[in-house]
PDB file of N, H, CA, C and O in Angstrom:
ATOM      1  N   MET A   1       0.840  -1.163   0.000  1.00  0.00           N
ATOM      2  CA  MET A   1       0.000   0.000   0.000  1.00  0.00           C
ATOM      3  C   MET A   1       0.894   1.238   0.000  1.00  0.00           C
ATOM      4  O   MET A   1       1.846   1.322   0.776  1.00  0.00           O
ATOM      5  N   SER A   2       0.588   2.185  -0.862  1.00  0.00           N
ATOM      6  H   SER A   2      -0.185   2.116  -1.493  1.00  0.00           H
ATOM      7  CA  SER A   2       1.391   3.401  -0.909  1.00  0.00           C
ATOM      8  C   SER A   2       1.051   4.314   0.261  1.00  0.00           C
ATOM      9  O   SER A   2      -0.006   4.185   0.879  1.00  0.00           O
ATOM     10  N   GLU A   3       1.950   5.225   0.551  1.00  0.00           N
ATOM     11  H   GLU A   3       2.808   5.329   0.049  1.00  0.00           H
ATOM     12  CA  GLU A   3       1.732   6.139   1.667  1.00  0.00           C
ATOM     13  C   GLU A   3       0.566   7.078   1.403  1.00  0.00           C
ATOM     14  O   GLU A   3      -0.012   7.616   2.347  1.00  0.00           O
ATOM     15  N   THR A   4       0.216   7.283   0.165  1.00  0.00           N
ATOM     16  H   THR A   4       0.686   6.845  -0.601  1.00  0.00           H
ATOM     17  CA  THR A   4      -0.881   8.189  -0.166  1.00  0.00           C
ATOM     18  C   THR A   4      -2.221   7.473  -0.299  1.00  0.00           C
ATOM     19  O   THR A   4      -3.253   8.121  -0.475  1.00  0.00           O
ATOM     20  N   ALA A   5      -2.216   6.164  -0.218  1.00  0.00           N
ATOM     21  H   ALA A   5      -1.378   5.637  -0.075  1.00  0.00           H
ATOM     22  CA  ALA A   5      -3.457   5.412  -0.337  1.00  0.00           C
ATOM     23  C   ALA A   5      -4.322   5.622   0.899  1.00  0.00           C
ATOM     24  O   ALA A   5      -3.825   5.627   2.025  1.00  0.00           O
ATOM     25  N   ALA A   6      -5.605   5.792   0.678  1.00  0.00           N
ATOM     26  H   ALA A   6      -6.008   5.788  -0.237  1.00  0.00           H
ATOM     27  CA  ALA A   6      -6.536   5.984   1.788  1.00  0.00           C
ATOM     28  C   ALA A   6      -6.877   4.642   2.416  1.00  0.00           C
ATOM     29  O   ALA A   6      -6.969   3.627   1.725  1.00  0.00           O
ATOM     30  N   THR A   7      -7.063   4.644   3.723  1.00  0.00           N
ATOM     31  H   THR A   7      -6.989   5.468   4.284  1.00  0.00           H
ATOM     32  CA  THR A   7      -7.468   3.449   4.443  1.00  0.00           C
ATOM     33  C   THR A   7      -8.973   3.511   4.664  1.00  0.00           C
ATOM     34  O   THR A   7      -9.482   4.516   5.160  1.00  0.00           O
ATOM     35  N   ASP A   8      -9.693   2.448   4.303  1.00  0.00           N
ATOM     36  H   ASP A   8      -9.279   1.632   3.900  1.00  0.00           H
ATOM     37  CA  ASP A   8     -11.125   2.387   4.572  1.00  0.00           C
ATOM     38  C   ASP A   8     -11.308   2.055   6.039  1.00  0.00           C
ATOM     39  O   ASP A   8     -10.846   1.015   6.508  1.00  0.00           O
ATOM     40  N   MET A   9     -11.982   2.937   6.765  1.00  0.00           N
ATOM     41  H   MET A   9     -12.357   3.781   6.384  1.00  0.00           H
ATOM     42  CA  MET A   9     -12.199   2.703   8.192  1.00  0.00           C
ATOM     43  C   MET A   9     -13.662   2.996   8.500  1.00  0.00           C
ATOM     44  O   MET A   9     -14.212   4.015   8.081  1.00  0.00           O
ATOM     45  N   PHE A  10     -14.277   2.079   9.242  1.00  0.00           N
ATOM     46  H   PHE A  10     -13.830   1.251   9.582  1.00  0.00           H
ATOM     47  CA  PHE A  10     -15.666   2.268   9.623  1.00  0.00           C
ATOM     48  C   PHE A  10     -15.944   1.455  10.876  1.00  0.00           C
ATOM     49  O   PHE A  10     -15.194   0.542  11.221  1.00  0.00           O
ATOM     50  N   SER A  11     -17.016   1.795  11.540  1.00  0.00           N
ATOM     51  H   SER A  11     -17.625   2.537  11.259  1.00  0.00           H
ATOM     52  CA  SER A  11     -17.430   1.065  12.733  1.00  0.00           C
ATOM     53  C   SER A  11     -18.414  -0.020  12.315  1.00  0.00           C
ATOM     54  O   SER A  11     -19.429   0.262  11.679  1.00  0.00           O
ATOM     55  N   ALA A  12     -18.108  -1.252  12.676  1.00  0.00           N
ATOM     56  H   ALA A  12     -17.284  -1.481  13.193  1.00  0.00           H
ATOM     57  CA  ALA A  12     -18.998  -2.370  12.372  1.00  0.00           C
ATOM     58  C   ALA A  12     -19.897  -2.621  13.575  1.00  0.00           C
ATOM     59  O   ALA A  12     -19.421  -2.696  14.708  1.00  0.00           O
ATOM     60  N   VAL A  13     -21.190  -2.748  13.329  1.00  0.00           N
ATOM     61  H   VAL A  13     -21.577  -2.686  12.409  1.00  0.00           H
ATOM     62  CA  VAL A  13     -22.123  -2.994  14.427  1.00  0.00           C
ATOM     63  C   VAL A  13     -22.613  -4.440  14.472  1.00  0.00           C
ATOM     64  O   VAL A  13     -23.166  -4.883  15.478  1.00  0.00           O
ATOM     65  N   ARG A  14     -22.406  -5.174  13.370  1.00  0.00           N
ATOM     66  H   ARG A  14     -21.956  -4.813  12.553  1.00  0.00           H
ATOM     67  CA  ARG A  14     -22.860  -6.570  13.352  1.00  0.00           C
ATOM     68  C   ARG A  14     -22.223  -7.317  12.193  1.00  0.00           C
ATOM     69  O   ARG A  14     -22.039  -6.768  11.106  1.00  0.00           O
ATOM     70  N   ILE A  15     -21.889  -8.578  12.440  1.00  0.00           N
ATOM     71  H   ILE A  15     -22.038  -9.024  13.323  1.00  0.00           H
ATOM     72  CA  ILE A  15     -21.465  -9.472  11.370  1.00  0.00           C
ATOM     73  C   ILE A  15     -22.743 -10.081  10.804  1.00  0.00           C
ATOM     74  O   ILE A  15     -23.466 -10.783  11.511  1.00  0.00           O
ATOM     75  N   VAL A  16     -23.016  -9.819   9.558  1.00  0.00           N
ATOM     76  H   VAL A  16     -22.429  -9.249   8.983  1.00  0.00           H
ATOM     77  CA  VAL A  16     -24.231 -10.324   8.918  1.00  0.00           C
ATOM     78  C   VAL A  16     -24.051 -11.785   8.512  1.00  0.00           C
ATOM     79  O   VAL A  16     -24.927 -12.618   8.743  1.00  0.00           O
ATOM     80  N   SER A  17     -22.907 -12.081   7.906  1.00  0.00           N
ATOM     81  H   SER A  17     -22.195 -11.404   7.718  1.00  0.00           H
ATOM     82  CA  SER A  17     -22.644 -13.454   7.478  1.00  0.00           C
ATOM     83  C   SER A  17     -21.164 -13.639   7.214  1.00  0.00           C
ATOM     84  O   SER A  17     -20.423 -12.683   6.987  1.00  0.00           O
ATOM     85  N   ALA A  18     -20.762 -14.886   7.251  1.00  0.00           N
ATOM     86  H   ALA A  18     -21.365 -15.662   7.436  1.00  0.00           H
ATOM     87  CA  ALA A  18     -19.403 -15.280   6.888  1.00  0.00           C
ATOM     88  C   ALA A  18     -19.511 -16.636   6.216  1.00  0.00           C
ATOM     89  O   ALA A  18     -20.032 -17.586   6.800  1.00  0.00           O
ATOM     90  N   SER A  19     -19.018 -16.725   4.987  1.00  0.00           N
ATOM     91  H   SER A  19     -18.594 -15.953   4.513  1.00  0.00           H
ATOM     92  CA  SER A  19     -19.133 -17.988   4.271  1.00  0.00           C
ATOM     93  C   SER A  19     -18.032 -18.117   3.236  1.00  0.00           C
ATOM     94  O   SER A  19     -17.462 -17.129   2.771  1.00  0.00           O
ATOM     95  N   LEU A  20     -17.751 -19.360   2.889  1.00  0.00           N
ATOM     96  H   LEU A  20     -18.213 -20.162   3.266  1.00  0.00           H
ATOM     97  CA  LEU A  20     -16.809 -19.641   1.803  1.00  0.00           C
ATOM     98  C   LEU A  20     -17.573 -19.563   0.495  1.00  0.00           C
ATOM     99  O   LEU A  20     -18.670 -20.107   0.367  1.00  0.00           O
ATOM    100  N   ILE A  21     -16.982 -18.883  -0.474  1.00  0.00           N
ATOM    101  H   ILE A  21     -16.091 -18.442  -0.370  1.00  0.00           H
ATOM    102  CA  ILE A  21     -17.583 -18.774  -1.796  1.00  0.00           C
ATOM    103  C   ILE A  21     -16.532 -19.155  -2.833  1.00  0.00           C
ATOM    104  O   ILE A  21     -15.399 -19.491  -2.488  1.00  0.00           O
ATOM    105  N   ASP A  22     -16.906 -19.100  -4.065  1.00  0.00           N
ATOM    106  H   ASP A  22     -17.827 -18.827  -4.345  1.00  0.00           H
ATOM    107  CA  ASP A  22     -15.965 -19.347  -5.158  1.00  0.00           C
ATOM    108  C   ASP A  22     -15.326 -20.731  -5.031  1.00  0.00           C
ATOM    109  O   ASP A  22     -14.117 -20.894  -5.198  1.00  0.00           O
ATOM    110  N   GLY A  23     -16.160 -21.711  -4.732  1.00  0.00           N
ATOM    111  H   GLY A  23     -17.142 -21.579  -4.596  1.00  0.00           H
ATOM    112  CA  GLY A  23     -15.656 -23.085  -4.618  1.00  0.00           C
ATOM    113  C   GLY A  23     -14.713 -23.282  -3.443  1.00  0.00           C
ATOM    114  O   GLY A  23     -13.861 -24.170  -3.466  1.00  0.00           O
ATOM    115  N   GLY A  24     -14.867 -22.444  -2.405  1.00  0.00           N
ATOM    116  H   GLY A  24     -15.559 -21.723  -2.387  1.00  0.00           H
ATOM    117  CA  GLY A  24     -14.020 -22.573  -1.220  1.00  0.00           C
ATOM    118  C   GLY A  24     -12.721 -21.793  -1.298  1.00  0.00           C
ATOM    119  O   GLY A  24     -11.883 -21.891  -0.402  1.00  0.00           O
ATOM    120  N   ARG A  25     -12.543 -21.014  -2.368  1.00  0.00           N
ATOM    121  H   ARG A  25     -13.223 -20.934  -3.096  1.00  0.00           H
ATOM    122  CA  ARG A  25     -11.299 -20.275  -2.542  1.00  0.00           C
ATOM    123  C   ARG A  25     -11.324 -18.880  -1.914  1.00  0.00           C
ATOM    124  O   ARG A  25     -10.290 -18.215  -1.839  1.00  0.00           O
ATOM    125  N   THR A  26     -12.503 -18.434  -1.464  1.00  0.00           N
ATOM    126  H   THR A  26     -13.343 -18.973  -1.526  1.00  0.00           H
ATOM    127  CA  THR A  26     -12.628 -17.081  -0.924  1.00  0.00           C
ATOM    128  C   THR A  26     -13.564 -17.089   0.280  1.00  0.00           C
ATOM    129  O   THR A  26     -14.625 -17.713   0.245  1.00  0.00           O
ATOM    130  N   MET A  27     -13.166 -16.393   1.345  1.00  0.00           N
ATOM    131  H   MET A  27     -12.304 -15.887   1.373  1.00  0.00           H
ATOM    132  CA  MET A  27     -14.027 -16.192   2.506  1.00  0.00           C
ATOM    133  C   MET A  27     -14.685 -14.835   2.333  1.00  0.00           C
ATOM    134  O   MET A  27     -14.001 -13.827   2.155  1.00  0.00           O
ATOM    135  N   ALA A  28     -16.009 -14.805   2.384  1.00  0.00           N
ATOM    136  H   ALA A  28     -16.565 -15.624   2.529  1.00  0.00           H
ATOM    137  CA  ALA A  28     -16.769 -13.556   2.265  1.00  0.00           C
ATOM    138  C   ALA A  28     -17.371 -13.232   3.628  1.00  0.00           C
ATOM    139  O   ALA A  28     -18.108 -14.039   4.195  1.00  0.00           O
ATOM    140  N   ILE A  29     -17.056 -12.055   4.146  1.00  0.00           N
ATOM    141  H   ILE A  29     -16.458 -11.400   3.685  1.00  0.00           H
ATOM    142  CA  ILE A  29     -17.573 -11.616   5.439  1.00  0.00           C
ATOM    143  C   ILE A  29     -18.378 -10.342   5.190  1.00  0.00           C
ATOM    144  O   ILE A  29     -17.825  -9.312   4.803  1.00  0.00           O
ATOM    145  N   ARG A  30     -19.686 -10.425   5.418  1.00  0.00           N
ATOM    146  H   ARG A  30     -20.135 -11.261   5.733  1.00  0.00           H
ATOM    147  CA  ARG A  30     -20.570  -9.269   5.230  1.00  0.00           C
ATOM    148  C   ARG A  30     -20.799  -8.630   6.587  1.00  0.00           C
ATOM    149  O   ARG A  30     -21.170  -9.304   7.548  1.00  0.00           O
ATOM    150  N   ILE A  31     -20.571  -7.307   6.659  1.00  0.00           N
ATOM    151  H   ILE A  31     -20.269  -6.760   5.878  1.00  0.00           H
ATOM    152  CA  ILE A  31     -20.632  -6.561   7.914  1.00  0.00           C
ATOM    153  C   ILE A  31     -21.644  -5.430   7.785  1.00  0.00           C
ATOM    154  O   ILE A  31     -21.691  -4.749   6.760  1.00  0.00           O
ATOM    155  N   LYS A  32     -22.452  -5.229   8.819  1.00  0.00           N
ATOM    156  H   LYS A  32     -22.413  -5.782   9.652  1.00  0.00           H
ATOM    157  CA  LYS A  32     -23.343  -4.072   8.887  1.00  0.00           C
ATOM    158  C   LYS A  32     -22.564  -2.928   9.512  1.00  0.00           C
ATOM    159  O   LYS A  32     -22.039  -3.063  10.617  1.00  0.00           O
ATOM    160  N   LYS A  33     -22.485  -1.807   8.815  1.00  0.00           N
ATOM    161  H   LYS A  33     -22.911  -1.697   7.917  1.00  0.00           H
ATOM    162  CA  LYS A  33     -21.751  -0.651   9.300  1.00  0.00           C
ATOM    163  C   LYS A  33     -22.669   0.226  10.157  1.00  0.00           C
ATOM    164  O   LYS A  33     -23.892   0.123  10.070  1.00  0.00           O
ATOM    165  N   ALA A  34     -22.077   1.079  10.976  1.00  0.00           N
ATOM    166  H   ALA A  34     -21.083   1.163  11.046  1.00  0.00           H
ATOM    167  CA  ALA A  34     -22.840   1.944  11.871  1.00  0.00           C
ATOM    168  C   ALA A  34     -23.790   2.871  11.105  1.00  0.00           C
ATOM    169  O   ALA A  34     -24.833   3.262  11.629  1.00  0.00           O
ATOM    170  N   ASP A  35     -23.431   3.217   9.874  1.00  0.00           N
ATOM    171  H   ASP A  35     -22.584   2.899   9.449  1.00  0.00           H
ATOM    172  CA  ASP A  35     -24.303   4.101   9.087  1.00  0.00           C
ATOM    173  C   ASP A  35     -25.411   3.331   8.364  1.00  0.00           C
ATOM    174  O   ASP A  35     -26.075   3.887   7.489  1.00  0.00           O
ATOM    175  N   THR A  36     -25.617   2.067   8.715  1.00  0.00           N
ATOM    176  H   THR A  36     -25.077   1.615   9.426  1.00  0.00           H
ATOM    177  CA  THR A  36     -26.623   1.132   8.201  1.00  0.00           C
ATOM    178  C   THR A  36     -26.289   0.570   6.820  1.00  0.00           C
ATOM    179  O   THR A  36     -27.030  -0.276   6.318  1.00  0.00           O
ATOM    180  N   ASN A  37     -25.207   1.007   6.194  1.00  0.00           N
ATOM    181  H   ASN A  37     -24.605   1.694   6.601  1.00  0.00           H
ATOM    182  CA  ASN A  37     -24.756   0.373   4.957  1.00  0.00           C
ATOM    183  C   ASN A  37     -24.035  -0.919   5.308  1.00  0.00           C
ATOM    184  O   ASN A  37     -23.760  -1.192   6.477  1.00  0.00           O
ATOM    185  N   GLU A  38     -23.735  -1.702   4.299  1.00  0.00           N
ATOM    186  H   GLU A  38     -23.958  -1.481   3.349  1.00  0.00           H
ATOM    187  CA  GLU A  38     -23.002  -2.943   4.510  1.00  0.00           C
ATOM    188  C   GLU A  38     -21.652  -2.879   3.812  1.00  0.00           C
ATOM    189  O   GLU A  38     -21.468  -2.146   2.840  1.00  0.00           O
ATOM    190  N   ALA A  39     -20.725  -3.656   4.324  1.00  0.00           N
ATOM    191  H   ALA A  39     -20.875  -4.252   5.113  1.00  0.00           H
ATOM    192  CA  ALA A  39     -19.411  -3.805   3.710  1.00  0.00           C
ATOM    193  C   ALA A  39     -19.171  -5.295   3.496  1.00  0.00           C
ATOM    194  O   ALA A  39     -19.656  -6.123   4.266  1.00  0.00           O
ATOM    195  N   LEU A  40     -18.441  -5.624   2.475  1.00  0.00           N
ATOM    196  H   LEU A  40     -18.047  -4.951   1.849  1.00  0.00           H
ATOM    197  CA  LEU A  40     -18.099  -7.008   2.187  1.00  0.00           C
ATOM    198  C   LEU A  40     -16.585  -7.118   2.152  1.00  0.00           C
ATOM    199  O   LEU A  40     -15.915  -6.419   1.392  1.00  0.00           O
ATOM    200  N   ILE A  41     -16.057  -8.002   2.980  1.00  0.00           N
ATOM    201  H   ILE A  41     -16.601  -8.571   3.597  1.00  0.00           H
ATOM    202  CA  ILE A  41     -14.626  -8.247   3.035  1.00  0.00           C
ATOM    203  C   ILE A  41     -14.368  -9.605   2.395  1.00  0.00           C
ATOM    204  O   ILE A  41     -14.983 -10.601   2.774  1.00  0.00           O
ATOM    205  N   LEU A  42     -13.470  -9.644   1.436  1.00  0.00           N
ATOM    206  H   LEU A  42     -12.970  -8.835   1.128  1.00  0.00           H
ATOM    207  CA  LEU A  42     -13.120 -10.888   0.758  1.00  0.00           C
ATOM    208  C   LEU A  42     -11.688 -11.246   1.118  1.00  0.00           C
ATOM    209  O   LEU A  42     -10.776 -10.438   0.943  1.00  0.00           O
ATOM    210  N   LEU A  43     -11.494 -12.465   1.624  1.00  0.00           N
ATOM    211  H   LEU A  43     -12.235 -13.121   1.766  1.00  0.00           H
ATOM    212  CA  LEU A  43     -10.180 -12.937   2.047  1.00  0.00           C
ATOM    213  C   LEU A  43      -9.926 -14.330   1.500  1.00  0.00           C
ATOM    214  O   LEU A  43     -10.854 -15.110   1.288  1.00  0.00           O
ATOM    215  N   SER A  44      -8.660 -14.627   1.276  1.00  0.00           N
ATOM    216  H   SER A  44      -7.906 -13.993   1.448  1.00  0.00           H
ATOM    217  CA  SER A  44      -8.313 -16.013   0.968  1.00  0.00           C
ATOM    218  C   SER A  44      -8.498 -16.819   2.259  1.00  0.00           C
ATOM    219  O   SER A  44      -8.446 -16.243   3.346  1.00  0.00           O
ATOM    220  N   PRO A  45      -8.709 -18.123   2.167  1.00  0.00           N
ATOM    221  CA  PRO A  45      -8.823 -18.920   3.386  1.00  0.00           C
ATOM    222  C   PRO A  45      -7.602 -18.768   4.301  1.00  0.00           C
ATOM    223  O   PRO A  45      -7.746 -18.758   5.523  1.00  0.00           O
ATOM    224  N   LYS A  46      -6.400 -18.648   3.718  1.00  0.00           N
ATOM    225  H   LYS A  46      -6.283 -18.655   2.725  1.00  0.00           H
ATOM    226  CA  LYS A  46      -5.197 -18.474   4.532  1.00  0.00           C
ATOM    227  C   LYS A  46      -5.256 -17.153   5.298  1.00  0.00           C
ATOM    228  O   LYS A  46      -4.916 -17.110   6.480  1.00  0.00           O
ATOM    229  N   ASP A  47      -5.683 -16.081   4.641  1.00  0.00           N
ATOM    230  H   ASP A  47      -5.960 -16.116   3.680  1.00  0.00           H
ATOM    231  CA  ASP A  47      -5.789 -14.790   5.321  1.00  0.00           C
ATOM    232  C   ASP A  47      -6.915 -14.803   6.357  1.00  0.00           C
ATOM    233  O   ASP A  47      -6.803 -14.157   7.399  1.00  0.00           O
ATOM    234  N   ALA A  48      -7.991 -15.530   6.078  1.00  0.00           N
ATOM    235  H   ALA A  48      -8.081 -16.055   5.232  1.00  0.00           H
ATOM    236  CA  ALA A  48      -9.077 -15.650   7.054  1.00  0.00           C
ATOM    237  C   ALA A  48      -8.583 -16.374   8.305  1.00  0.00           C
ATOM    238  O   ALA A  48      -8.940 -15.990   9.418  1.00  0.00           O
ATOM    239  N   GLU A  49      -7.768 -17.415   8.138  1.00  0.00           N
ATOM    240  H   GLU A  49      -7.477 -17.727   7.234  1.00  0.00           H
ATOM    241  CA  GLU A  49      -7.184 -18.117   9.289  1.00  0.00           C
ATOM    242  C   GLU A  49      -6.270 -17.198  10.081  1.00  0.00           C
ATOM    243  O   GLU A  49      -6.276 -17.221  11.312  1.00  0.00           O
ATOM    244  N   ASP A  50      -5.478 -16.382   9.377  1.00  0.00           N
ATOM    245  H   ASP A  50      -5.474 -16.363   8.377  1.00  0.00           H
ATOM    246  CA  ASP A  50      -4.593 -15.435  10.037  1.00  0.00           C
ATOM    247  C   ASP A  50      -5.412 -14.410  10.831  1.00  0.00           C
ATOM    248  O   ASP A  50      -5.064 -14.084  11.966  1.00  0.00           O
ATOM    249  N   LEU A  51      -6.487 -13.909  10.242  1.00  0.00           N
ATOM    250  H   LEU A  51      -6.770 -14.174   9.321  1.00  0.00           H
ATOM    251  CA  LEU A  51      -7.356 -12.959  10.941  1.00  0.00           C
ATOM    252  C   LEU A  51      -7.964 -13.593  12.185  1.00  0.00           C
ATOM    253  O   LEU A  51      -8.010 -12.968  13.244  1.00  0.00           O
ATOM    254  N   GLN A  52      -8.427 -14.823  12.059  1.00  0.00           N
ATOM    255  H   GLN A  52      -8.389 -15.330  11.198  1.00  0.00           H
ATOM    256  CA  GLN A  52      -8.995 -15.536  13.204  1.00  0.00           C
ATOM    257  C   GLN A  52      -7.970 -15.683  14.326  1.00  0.00           C
ATOM    258  O   GLN A  52      -8.297 -15.483  15.496  1.00  0.00           O
ATOM    259  N   MET A  53      -6.739 -16.029  13.978  1.00  0.00           N
ATOM    260  H   MET A  53      -6.473 -16.192  13.028  1.00  0.00           H
ATOM    261  CA  MET A  53      -5.683 -16.179  14.970  1.00  0.00           C
ATOM    262  C   MET A  53      -5.400 -14.843  15.661  1.00  0.00           C
ATOM    263  O   MET A  53      -5.274 -14.783  16.884  1.00  0.00           O
ATOM    264  N   ARG A  54      -5.301 -13.773  14.868  1.00  0.00           N
ATOM    265  H   ARG A  54      -5.403 -13.822  13.874  1.00  0.00           H
ATOM    266  CA  ARG A  54      -5.004 -12.459  15.441  1.00  0.00           C
ATOM    267  C   ARG A  54      -6.129 -11.977  16.355  1.00  0.00           C
ATOM    268  O   ARG A  54      -5.863 -11.388  17.404  1.00  0.00           O
ATOM    269  N   ILE A  55      -7.373 -12.219  15.970  1.00  0.00           N
ATOM    270  H   ILE A  55      -7.588 -12.696  15.119  1.00  0.00           H
ATOM    271  CA  ILE A  55      -8.499 -11.834  16.819  1.00  0.00           C
ATOM    272  C   ILE A  55      -8.476 -12.637  18.110  1.00  0.00           C
ATOM    273  O   ILE A  55      -8.687 -12.078  19.186  1.00  0.00           O
ATOM    274  N   SER A  56      -8.223 -13.939  18.023  1.00  0.00           N
ATOM    275  H   SER A  56      -8.052 -14.393  17.149  1.00  0.00           H
ATOM    276  CA  SER A  56      -8.157 -14.787  19.222  1.00  0.00           C
ATOM    277  C   SER A  56      -7.065 -14.319  20.161  1.00  0.00           C
ATOM    278  O   SER A  56      -7.272 -14.243  21.372  1.00  0.00           O
ATOM    279  N   GLU A  57      -5.897 -14.003  19.609  1.00  0.00           N
ATOM    280  H   GLU A  57      -5.729 -14.064  18.625  1.00  0.00           H
ATOM    281  CA  GLU A  57      -4.789 -13.516  20.444  1.00  0.00           C
ATOM    282  C   GLU A  57      -5.146 -12.192  21.104  1.00  0.00           C
ATOM    283  O   GLU A  57      -4.838 -11.988  22.279  1.00  0.00           O
ATOM    284  N   ALA A  58      -5.782 -11.300  20.380  1.00  0.00           N
ATOM    285  H   ALA A  58      -6.032 -11.465  19.426  1.00  0.00           H
ATOM    286  CA  ALA A  58      -6.151  -9.989  20.939  1.00  0.00           C
ATOM    287  C   ALA A  58      -7.180 -10.152  22.050  1.00  0.00           C
ATOM    288  O   ALA A  58      -7.135  -9.423  23.041  1.00  0.00           O
ATOM    289  N   LEU A  59      -8.104 -11.093  21.902  1.00  0.00           N
ATOM    290  H   LEU A  59      -8.141 -11.685  21.097  1.00  0.00           H
ATOM    291  CA  LEU A  59      -9.135 -11.294  22.922  1.00  0.00           C
ATOM    292  C   LEU A  59      -8.583 -11.965  24.169  1.00  0.00           C
ATOM    293  O   LEU A  59      -9.144 -11.807  25.253  1.00  0.00           O
ATOM    294  N   GLU A  60      -7.486 -12.716  24.033  1.00  0.00           N
ATOM    295  H   GLU A  60      -7.030 -12.845  23.152  1.00  0.00           H
ATOM    296  CA  GLU A  60      -6.857 -13.343  25.198  1.00  0.00           C
ATOM    297  C   GLU A  60      -6.242 -12.300  26.119  1.00  0.00           C
ATOM    298  O   GLU A  60      -6.239 -12.475  27.338  1.00  0.00           O
ATOM    299  N   ASP A  61      -5.723 -11.219  25.550  1.00  0.00           N
ATOM    300  H   ASP A  61      -5.726 -11.077  24.560  1.00  0.00           H
ATOM    301  CA  ASP A  61      -5.091 -10.170  26.334  1.00  0.00           C
ATOM    302  C   ASP A  61      -5.706  -8.830  25.943  1.00  0.00           C
ATOM    303  O   ASP A  61      -5.147  -8.106  25.118  1.00  0.00           O
ATOM    304  N   PRO A  62      -6.869  -8.493  26.539  1.00  0.00           N
ATOM    305  CA  PRO A  62      -7.556  -7.271  26.141  1.00  0.00           C
ATOM    306  C   PRO A  62      -6.851  -5.985  26.575  1.00  0.00           C
ATOM    307  O   PRO A  62      -7.247  -4.897  26.157  1.00  0.00           O
ATOM    308  N   ASN A  63      -5.812  -6.094  27.410  1.00  0.00           N
ATOM    309  H   ASN A  63      -5.490  -6.978  27.750  1.00  0.00           H
ATOM    310  CA  ASN A  63      -5.078  -4.912  27.880  1.00  0.00           C
ATOM    311  C   ASN A  63      -3.596  -5.037  27.548  1.00  0.00           C
ATOM    312  O   ASN A  63      -2.767  -5.198  28.444  1.00  0.00           O
ATOM    313  N   PRO A  64      -3.259  -4.963  26.245  1.00  0.00           N
ATOM    314  CA  PRO A  64      -1.841  -5.110  25.881  1.00  0.00           C
ATOM    315  C   PRO A  64      -1.019  -3.944  26.430  1.00  0.00           C
ATOM    316  O   PRO A  64      -1.562  -2.886  26.747  1.00  0.00           O
ATOM    317  N   PRO A  65       0.309  -4.151  26.540  1.00  0.00           N
ATOM    318  CA  PRO A  65       1.176  -3.102  27.097  1.00  0.00           C
ATOM    319  C   PRO A  65       1.158  -1.830  26.258  1.00  0.00           C
ATOM    320  O   PRO A  65       1.834  -0.858  26.595  1.00  0.00           O
TER     321      PRO A  65
END
């Protein structure tokens, strides 16, 4: 990502769905945003596993140094 690229940031209020699509090659995560719109995040299964691991680690220690 370039230094001038904008980062998409929003508050998610609910996970609408999470499913494998494209013959199992893509994880689709649909999120309800605070402004009532939806966002769709597409990840490879490997990246979805990495995200799951990072979320689990963060929840184990909610008060990092």
